[in-house]
Structures are given as structure tokens and as C-alpha cells.
C-alpha positions in Angstrom: -8.4 24.5 -82.3 -5.1 22.9 -83.1 -5.1 24.7 -86.5 -5.6 28.1 -84.8 -2.9 27.4 -82.2 -0.5 26.4 -85.0 -1.3 29.6 -86.9 -0.7 31.7 -83.8 2.6 29.9 -83.2 3.6 30.6 -86.8 2.8 34.2 -86.4 4.9 34.6 -83.3 7.8 32.8 -85.0 7.7 35.2 -88.0 7.6 38.3 -85.8 10.3 37.0 -83.5 12.6 35.7 -86.4 16.2 36.0 -85.4 15.5 36.4 -81.6 17.1 33.9 -79.3 14.4 33.1 -76.8 15.7 32.1 -73.4 12.6 31.9 -71.2 8.8 31.6 -71.5 5.9 32.3 -69.2 2.2 31.9 -69.6 0.3 34.3 -67.3 -3.2 34.1 -65.7 -4.7 36.1 -68.6 -3.5 33.6 -71.2 -0.7 35.8 -72.5 2.7 34.4 -73.5 5.8 36.3 -72.3 9.2 35.7 -74.0 12.5 36.7 -72.6 15.2 37.0 -75.3 19.0 37.3 -75.6 19.5 41.0 -76.5 16.1 41.6 -78.0 14.2 42.5 -74.8 10.8 41.2 -73.5 7.9 40.2 -75.8 4.3 39.6 -74.9 1.9 37.8 -77.2 -1.9 38.0 -76.5 -3.0 35.7 -79.2 -3.6 38.5 -81.6 -1.0 41.2 -80.9 2.8 41.0 -80.2 4.3 43.7 -78.1 8.0 44.2 -77.5 9.5 45.9 -74.4 13.1 47.1 -74.0 15.3 49.3 -71.8 13.4 52.3 -73.2 10.3 51.0 -71.3 12.2 50.5 -68.1 13.9 47.1 -68.4 17.3 46.8 -66.7 18.8 45.1 -69.7 17.8 43.8 -73.1 19.0 40.2 -72.3 16.5 38.2 -70.2 17.5 34.9 -68.5 14.4 33.9 -66.7 10.7 34.9 -65.9 8.4 34.3 -63.0 5.1 35.6 -61.6 4.3 36.4 -58.0 1.0 36.1 -56.1 -0.1 39.5 -57.3 0.6 38.4 -60.9 3.5 40.8 -61.3 6.1 39.6 -63.7 9.7 39.2 -62.3 12.3 39.5 -65.0 15.8 38.2 -64.5 18.3 40.2 -66.7 22.0 40.5 -67.3 21.9 43.6 -65.0 19.6 42.6 -62.2 15.9 42.2 -61.6 13.0 44.2 -63.1 9.4 43.9 -62.0 6.5 44.5 -64.5 3.1 45.5 -63.1 0.4 46.6 -65.6 3.1 47.5 -68.1 5.0 49.6 -65.6 8.6 48.5 -65.1 10.6 48.9 -61.8 14.2 48.0 -61.4 15.1 46.6 -58.0 18.3 48.5 -57.2 19.1 46.1 -54.3 19.4 43.2 -56.7 22.1 44.2 -59.3 24.4 42.0 -61.3 23.9 39.3 -63.9 21.1 37.1 -62.6 20.5 33.7 -64.0 17.4 31.6 -63.2 15.0 32.8 -60.6 12.5 30.7 -58.6 9.5 31.7 -56.4 8.8 29.3 -53.6 5.6 28.4 -51.6 6.3 31.3 -49.2 6.4 33.8 -52.0 10.2 34.3 -51.6 12.3 34.7 -54.7 15.6 32.9 -55.1 18.2 34.3 -57.5 21.3 32.7 -58.9 24.0 35.2 -59.8 26.7 34.7 -62.4 30.0 34.7 -60.5 28.3 36.0 -57.2 26.6 33.0 -55.7 23.0 33.1 -54.7 20.6 35.2 -52.6 17.0 35.2 -51.3 14.6 38.1 -51.5 11.6 37.9 -49.0 10.0 41.2 -50.1 11.8 43.1 -47.4 15.4 42.2 -47.4 18.1 40.3 -49.2 19.9 37.3 -47.7 23.0 35.8 -49.2 23.2 32.0 -49.0 26.2 30.1 -47.7 27.8 28.0 -50.5 28.7 24.4 -50.1 32.2 23.2 -49.6 33.5 20.4 -51.7 36.9 19.0 -50.5 37.9 17.9 -54.0 36.8 21.1 -55.8 37.6 24.9 -55.5 35.0 27.2 -54.1 32.1 27.7 -56.5 30.3 31.0 -57.3 27.6 29.9 -59.7 24.3 28.5 -58.4 21.0 27.9 -60.2 17.7 27.5 -58.4 15.9 24.4 -59.9 12.6 23.4 -58.2 10.7 23.2 -54.9 9.4 19.7 -54.2 5.9 19.0 -53.0 7.2 18.2 -49.6 8.9 21.6 -49.3 12.6 21.3 -49.9 14.3 23.6 -52.4 16.9 22.1 -54.8 19.8 23.9 -56.5 22.4 23.1 -59.1 25.9 24.1 -58.2 28.4 25.4 -60.8 26.6 23.4 -63.6 30.0 21.9 -64.5 30.3 19.1 -62.0 29.3 20.6 -58.6 26.2 18.5 -58.4 22.9 18.9 -56.7 22.3 20.7 -53.4 19.4 20.9 -50.9 18.6 24.1 -48.9 19.0 23.6 -45.2 17.0 26.2 -43.1 17.3 24.5 -39.8 20.2 26.6 -38.5 20.6 30.4 -37.9 21.7 30.9 -41.5 20.5 29.2 -44.7 23.1 26.8 -46.1 23.3 24.6 -49.2 24.3 21.0 -48.6 25.3 18.4 -51.2 22.4 16.0 -51.9 22.1 12.5 -53.4 25.8 12.1 -54.1 25.5 8.4 -53.6 22.1 7.7 -55.2 23.4 6.9 -58.7 22.6 10.2 -60.5 24.4 9.8 -63.8 25.8 13.3 -63.9 26.9 15.9 -61.4 26.5 18.6 -64.1 22.8 19.3 -63.4 21.0 21.7 -65.7 17.3 21.2 -65.1 15.0 19.3 -62.7 11.3 18.3 -62.6 9.0 16.7 -60.0 6.3 14.6 -61.5 2.8 13.9 -60.2 3.9 10.9 -58.3 6.6 13.1 -56.5 9.4 11.5 -58.5 12.4 13.7 -59.2 13.8 13.9 -62.7 17.2 15.4 -63.5 18.7 16.7 -66.7 22.5 17.2 -67.2 25.4 16.4 -69.4 
């Protein structure tokens, strides 16, 4: 009921008072996961709230983003790389270190990671591939990229630099993956893109400042 959901939300709020929540994920079992700034990872079952930290195997207490793979494992993007949670067992991916920002799983079950100050890479389950960054003639080289969304037709979209770099589309037609500027002349109000959504009519919505 609406009242019981409201009561549950109030319970989580009270227990997480003071925590700065940066990311949320609702898993297949109906549990709510919360990634926080400096307070670790929380899981709410509807009745019980559990909190996980570096003592449980997290790479860092600050969590930027959460995603689930096809095996329902939880991928956790932290300020010191990626941690995977499977049945409450935590594994740090030593090949993916550094302050990771948002992560995105695509339709081929690949994971895309934006790194703070280090560009972007793709993890296909076997190897890591660094992605070529776009060149803007009127701007210095950028090193901050945020994965945004995969459209229904397949293309992956990324925000570059978040401070005016604009929107990019992934080009996989060549021997190496490359980001190319997208929709620079379509009248998007801002080149500082922070978020993106595709609606049920395949329309693209952008949020920025």
C-alpha cells in the first residue's frame, strides 16, 4: 500500500540520516541498494537495513554509481575503482583502479566506465579497452567522460567534460572505438550535459546547465 511504502521510506531515511546518497539500484529481489558519499553501501530489504564498507571488501567508502549484470551481480563504482558484489561476497577488480564515476552496462553486457581525470574505458569481461577521446578545435583535450544511456537502436551516448564539452556518440565502425561529437547543430540548449533519458517513443531527453 501507499502507506506502507511511505513508512518504509521514512524508516530508511531515519537510519540513513546524514548520509549523502549518490546512487540507487532496485534489484530483481526487490531490494534497494544505496551508494553513499563516504558511508559505504546500504541494502534495504523492506524490513532490514544492512550497511557494507571497506571492512566487508569494498574498494572505498564513497560510491558513485551502481549497476547489475546478467547474473544479477552488483557492480559498484567507487573512488578507488570497481568492486563486484555477489551473494554478499565482495571482489575488487584490480585491473580497474582509479576514481570511477558513472558506469553503464550495454546490451552486449559490456561495462563502460568514466574515470575522473583519466578518460574512459570498456570492460568486456576479459579485457579493458581505453577509448579514444574526441578532439575539439576550440577546446583543450578533455579527460572526463560520463556514460549516459544506450538508445533502443543501439548507439551509446556519452557526456564529455560536463562543463561544455557536449554530447558524444560511440563509433565502433573502425579498428578502434572512438567518441565523435553528436548533435552539435540540433539546438540542444546546453553543451554541459549531466543526464540523459530515452522515452518510450524513442525520444531523447537531455539535462544540463
